[in-house]
N, C-alpha and C positions, 0 to 999 in steps of 0.2 A: 604544689605540684599537681595534685589531683584536679584542682579547678582548672589549671592550665591545660592539663591533658584533655579535659572536656572541651575546651575551646579549640584545641588542635583537631580533635576528632570531628567536631562540627564543621571545621574548615576542610575536612577530608585530608588532613596532613597526618596520615596514619603512622608513618615512621616516627614522627615527632611525638605523637601521642604515646606510642609504645615506649620510646626512650624515657619520657617523663614518668610513665607508670612504673617502669623498671627501677628508675632512680628513687621514686617514692617508696617502693617495696623494700629497698635496701635500708631505708631509714626507720622502718618499723621494727620495734622490739616486741614480739608477740607475747612470750611467756604465758601467763595465765590471764592476761588482760583481755576480757571479752570485747571491749571496744576496739582494741587494736586488731583482734582477730576479724572483727566485722569490717574494719577498714581494709585489712589485707585481702579479704574475700572480694571486696568491691574493686580493689586494684587489680586482682587477678582477672576479674571479669573485663576490666578495661584492656588488659593485656590480650585476653582472648579475642575480644571484638576487633582490636587493632590488627592482630595477626590474621584474623579471618578476612578482614578487608584486603589484606595483602596476599590472600589466597595461600597462606601457610596453615592449611587446615588442621593437620595433625597436632602441631604445636598449639594452635588456637583451642583445640579440643582439650588438650592436657591442661592448659591454663584455666579453662572454664570448669573442668572437673575438679581442679585444686580448689577453686572457689566453692564448688558444691560441697566438697568435703568439710570445709570450714563452716558453711551455712548449716550443714547437718549436725555438726558438733555443737553448734550454738542453738539448734532447734529453730532456725530462722526460716520463714516461709519462702524466702528467695532460693532455697535449695532446689525447688522444682524448676524455677526459671533457669538457673545455672546449669542443671543437668539436661534440660531440654536443649539448651544452647550447645552444650558439649556434644550431645547426641547428633545435633544438626551438623556440627563440624566433622564428626566422625563419618557421617553419611557422605559429606562432600569429599572426604578422603577415601571413600569406598570401603570403609571398615565396618561392614554391616553388623557383625556380631557385637562389636564394642558399642556401636550406636544403640543397638537393641538393648543392651544391658543398662546403658545410661537412662534410656526412657523408662525401662521397667523398674529401675531402682526407685523412681518417683512413686510408682504404684506400690512398691514393697514398703517404703518408709512412710510412717504416718506422722508427718510433720504438721504441727498445728497451724491453722490459718492458711494452708495451701489453697490457692484460688481454684475454683472449679474449672476455669478455662485452662489452667496449667495441667490439670488432670486429663482433660479432653485432648489437649495437644500431645501429652505423653502417650495416650492411647492411639491416636491416629498416626503419630510418628513411629510407634512400635509396629503398627500394621504396615507402614511403608517399609521399614527395615525387614520385616518378615517377607514381604513381597519381593524385595531385592534378593533374599535368600531362597526364593522360589518355594516358600512354605505358604502356598496360596490359601489353603483351607483355614489355617491359623490366622492369616492376614484378613480374610473375609470376616471371621468371627470377631476379631479385634476392631476392625473398621466399623462393624455394626454396633459394637459397644461404644466406640467413640461417637458414632452418629447419634446414638441416644443421648449422650451427654451434650453434644452441640444443639440437638433439638430442644433439650430442656433449657439451654441458654438462649434460645431463639437466634442462634448463629446460622443464618440461612446459607451463607456462602460456604461455610465449612461442612454443612450437611450435604451440599452439592458436591464438594470435594470428595467426601467419603463415598457418595454414590458413584462418582466417576471412577474412583480407585477400586471399588467393589466390582464394578463392571469389568474393569481390566483383569482382575483376578479370575472372575468367572470365564472370561474369554480365554485366558491362558489354560484353564481347566477344560476348555471345549464345551462349556455349558452356555450355549448361545442365548437361550430364552431368558435365563436369569441375567446374563450380561445386558441384553436388550432392555429389560425392565429397569435396571439401575441406571443404565446410560440414558434412557428416556427421562427418568426423574432428574438426573443431573442436567440434561438439556432444558427441561422446564425451568429449573432454577436459574440457569445461566441466561436464558432468554428473558426471564422476568427481571433479573438484575442488570441485564444489558452490559455484562462484563466480558470483553472480547476473549481474554485468555481462557476463562472458564468455558465459554462458548466453543472455542476451538477444541479443547480437550473433550467436551461432551460429544461433539460431532465425531471426533476421532474414535472415541470408545464405542459409539453407536455403529460406526462403520465396521469396526472389528467384530461387534456382536452379529451384524448381518453376515460378515464373512464366515464366521465360525458356523453359522447355520446353513451355509451354502447359498446364501442370497447374494450372489456376487454382483449382479447389476446394481442392486441397491447399495452394496458396499462401495462400489466404484463411485457412484454418484455422491455418497456422503463423504468419502475421502476427498473428492474434488472440492466439496464445499469447505472442508477443513483446510485444505491446502490453499485455497483462494483466500481464506481469512488469515492464514499464517502469513501469506505474502502481502496482505494489506496491513498487517500489524506494524506499529512503529518499532517494536522490538525484534531482533533477529531470531528467526525460527528455522534457519537453513538446515540444521541437523534434524529437526522434526520433519521437515519437508522431505528429506531424503528417505527417512523411514516410512512415511506415509505413502510416498510414490512406490516404494518397494512392495508394500502391501497391495497397492493397485496392480502392480505387475503380477503378484501372486493370484489375484482374482482373475486377471486376464488369462493367465495360464489355465486356470480351472475352467474357463469358458472356451478353451482351445483357440484363443486369439494369440497365438505364439509369436507372431511377428511384432505385434504391438508390445507384448511383454518384453521380448528380447531387446527392442529398441530402448525401452525405459531402462532396463538393466545396463545396457551398454553406456547410455548417457550418464547414469548415476555412478558407474564405476570410475568415470573420469573426474567426478566431483568428490566422492566420498573420502578418498584418501587425503584430500586437501582440507575438507570442511570438518571431518570428525576426528576426535582425539582417539588415542589407541584403544581405549575401552569401548567407546561407541563403535569404532570400526569393527572390532571383533564381534559385537552384538549384531551389527548390520550384516556382516558376512554370513552369519547363520541363516539369514533370510534368502540368500542367493540359492538358485538351484544347484544341486551337486555338480561338481566338475567345472564350476565357473570361478574364475580367478580375477583379481584386480590387475589392471594394467600398471606396471611399475616402471 
């Protein structure tokens, strides 16, 4: 059944994979048999991945965490992988505190043979959860720790990712010069790697760094580059475009170009309620000038 579940997963038949994993789970008698516990942990991970692909994130997280509990009991190095996965699914479910606890449990538990990459991932994902909780100073220090681990591993892309997210946190704190320094580093890495998604985010972070410093003309130009790249990307970035354009409107207002700003806001109001989910829409509404409402 486990082998069949692998085949169904590879075929993207996630409901069938889930059914096979659940059936296999029913056949296992755990007791004190370590081999059976290891098999059960593996099956729980299969359940978690299948549920995750079906966007049932909270259930996916719970299955992955159940696997982690078994791996920890057995002292198996896969504990870190399972808890990183559980944390990711809790992030997708917007349960920031629970996600943070999953990631930090990896750092608390000294499981032998835990791979250095899994430690680095736990650190950077902890920092992501802290940023979601708006605990930006803690997020910055944790990202910097993760960055040091990725640098030691010569993982260039993830060093750039950390730089981009550190820039975001500094921008949220209004510390534009620090935001610019880290965004510029992320841009250097993205341009060298020629990876479009990283390039887009680096430009976005640099634009925000300029904006926080009151360099609004430069911010508008850099946001325009990011938006252009988003629209050229093969993957849909419509939600990010809506946020980027809203920041452009903010800079236009700062430059007293009110008519241009108002026109962008008017146009976006007609799109945002269609393109954004409830949580994104609430975040986006916070960027609108006071007294502005969506057209319903």
